[in-house]
Steps between C-alpha positions, in 0.01 A plus 500: 500500500812509716360786709181315550699193603693695754189664649344156532794390697501791726122456568559122583784584728448456884426812676783459749743469204385822352559669835837342535601613161385847576700505834805369320473771248459762766823389676690499166372855439622627830833342445567578133339838450595827680172511698680589815557862373277781622295506173491115463397456863218767477373344189496136641336630819234680299422184290504279811241725681288524177504117456415444868195730482399328182520160674280629785245635255229228535586381860213678681241426227556134491511472867190684559302312230629161600417564869143556410493165311696303757302617809177434314591151407665415823205612685247297287720197515519538885887481527570862558566440880739207411682694235545793754623275772752320278616824345570694824632195668764457229584863504556517875692161519725588195575851629593356845705242331697734269566730808626194688730392206654844483551520880663153511728559211637837623547370849684193379715685242684825609527717196792751479438844629391794288722816516320776698408808305403852600227553260180707597173334520262539200125567479428124513573513878178703544276189425348324788260223595187747465620589156521121392146439625356805333677406181279191480185719472456817288221752555246317303453160308495682182863629566594126519390468140685802399823440686702170419648446838179472693431145417334405842223761467439417143481133589258562805286731273469198256434250786204735630343499146564128454339422853182696437470385146495135628227577759244592232623305176203582303490866568866566463580260215568782266772629749673151518484445123653839439780427759550145356543644150739785614711246695541282196570799293764637726651167541549463122652851477724423791631199306608740223663719772694227662638398157623852439653509857752241374622766251484787761702276739808596293498860619380404855776255532760739350399760755509245782847385391638850504381535864612160602849550333547820708415317830681180417830661391588599853457148630340625831160355416612166330464293827155641542395414143640147536301449832175625332560260213561201713178581710303528174631157386411352837158632486398461132699179425457318833244623742206603270518186293505289818177685609335416153608147534360433844207752522366441144633152459638603163780250381651766266535822717761648269229572233392793709869632506524455125176695446645769721812575284377784297305670784812473716727640232269806455471539887879499547588758234203747570476454878119580449232264645223662296681481170540124539120436572394461124762246433449309819134469432556394144751223612263404769221439251687366181791314667363380835129485398365711788139601435422879474266488790795402719774704336299816511478479868834355610747682289401863596507401873837333474632815314370724774562305826754228424818710532709260714782550255534856629499381862775261419709769315446758785587261783835405325576861408427636848713243688785556245472878581511430873821292442656768299449772789608271784684179571267429797234229455150610447286424802227229452228755600609721207516215254144404596387870463657516146359174412147570590510865373631383160229214495212713608564807286554289191127467491471872444703531196218457256497871417869490405529260215857605434779583758299361787788304656722819529219707628435227766859515591495866551192490724671226716824683538304820594280327755790311642693812586827475720682679228375279217261759360689558175694178488296377204715713293778242507292286277353783288743413206365139501126596532416394150655170550317448837172579342558270211562209737194591710279511196646182366408320817146647534438392134605147577264505800213634282552210242538217745232641732242552242556135374456361857163691536375395169578138568360488850174675371499268186528818260771359266509303184864350474698539185803303384826682484488470122207735483655765741536837325 
């Protein structure tokens, strides 16, 4: 009876509390157990990779099947164009806003210099803009269903089927019915997966803590971490709630932030935008009341294109690198070049769900030249932390942005905070 009582308490517990407990246990594991040994680190790294792959297991199937249903219903209800306009409008504006916040913060606050190293460039420097574009599209649409990082092509494949099935509802009704059933089936399975991820977050956080501790111990990257944290607070606690308040006329904008707690926790410790999708979709539906026809359309697009967090991180990082190399002021023309390069290339990171911000930094350093081709190595020890903050900001953008789109298209059924999961 006691075990049943404890299980009932756990099941009734808010999802964000489960993730918070898992994260706390992960930190304790990294601190108390000898996991920083060679054997311990290899075991934790293996478990982390295993759990991350497990978490991505249903991402493509649920995105593909839900896209069919969403496009079909949005076309039939004649709000597909309006949903598309609001979605891409928020993606572009939020990406520009995040990039601007990053630029203003690093220009106003001069962070300490980073000691110059003589490390050689790694393979990552070989990536370029063409590689980013090609990473969005595999050789065929069926590869998108097989490879978990090709969300855009899987989504577009589902959109094509959804569009055509809406053109002849009677003829293609079996196709829509099958996609609808699969979408609901995959969603219910993903609920189980998101519950398990709270347990798996122990290993993920343990591995993250080991990496963070090594970078934090030197004290070199502490000012960068503080700045990124302050920028996140400004955006998620001030700017986005103000947008919800005035654009959606919602008197309680912090409901969205509260619903975003669990997705943001997982985003921060994993640094993987694809991994976070199932739990963002779940909280969008069960907490914020976003209807499936809207969430199946908006969340994948935000995950692929709304990477303003990476632009913010890269702008701060590059100017910090510049100031580490020279005491001269960076020219306005170069500041503008970095800003628009980071802003523009952030839309091409959909094929790199993890590590996108550091990849973008390497490309910008390489393209900028002038002796900065390998300067990104100064921040390589802090790459995990950079990617964590980038994914954290992008997840907040997806949660707030999808809510805005659903409100403006009347695709939301508001829930009280008491009923939030």
